[in-house]
N, C-alpha and C positions, 0 to 999 in steps of 0.2 A: 497492390496489397502488401501489407507488412507480414512477414513470416516471424515465427518464434525465433528469437535471437538476432533479429534485425537491429539496425542502428537505432531506430525509433524506440524499440522495446528496451534496449540497453540504457538509453537516455531516461526513459520512464522509470526503470528500476533504480537508477542512480538518484533520480528526484525523490523516489520513495524512501531512500535511505535517510535523507535529511528532513523531509516533510511527508509524513504518512498520508497517502491518498493523492498526492500531487501527480504521481505517474498515471494513475487511473484517470485523473482529470485531463491530463495531456492527451490520453488516448480517447477521450470523449465519453467516458463512463461516469457521468456526474453523480448518480445516486450511490454507486459503490464507493466513489471517492469521498462523498460526505459521510457515509457509514464508517469507513475506515478511519477518517480523520477524527470524527467524534468519539468513536470507540477507543482508539489509541490514546487520544488526548485525555479522556476521562480516566482511563486505566492508569496512565502514567501520573496523573494528578493524585490518584490515591495509592501511590507507590508504597506508602507505609503499611497498607493492609496486606501486602505481599501478593495475594491471589489476583487482584485486579492488575497488578503490574506484570505478573507472569502471563495472564490472558492477553494483555495489551502487547506484550513482546511477541507472542505467537501470532497475533493479528498483524502486527507490523512486519514480521518475517513473511507471512502469507502475502501481504500486499506487494512486497518486493518480488517474490517469486511469481506472483500472478501477473505483474506488469511485464516481467521478463519473458514469460512464456505465452503471452496473449496472442491469439490469432483471430483476426477479424473474419467472420464468415461471409 
């Protein structure tokens, strides 16, 4: 089993830095990965409205931290 901070989680977190949701996809969490990818992509697409970009940045940060601290039960 992978522990929080293990090599797999670090790789997943680094993948999330470049492609939101990819780390969750690597960890086998398909629906969360799709939600994060769509939410962050749409939020960054509407960057000129400011609020969606801030919300997307927070979700992006959450995805990185979530992948880094994930523990499989």
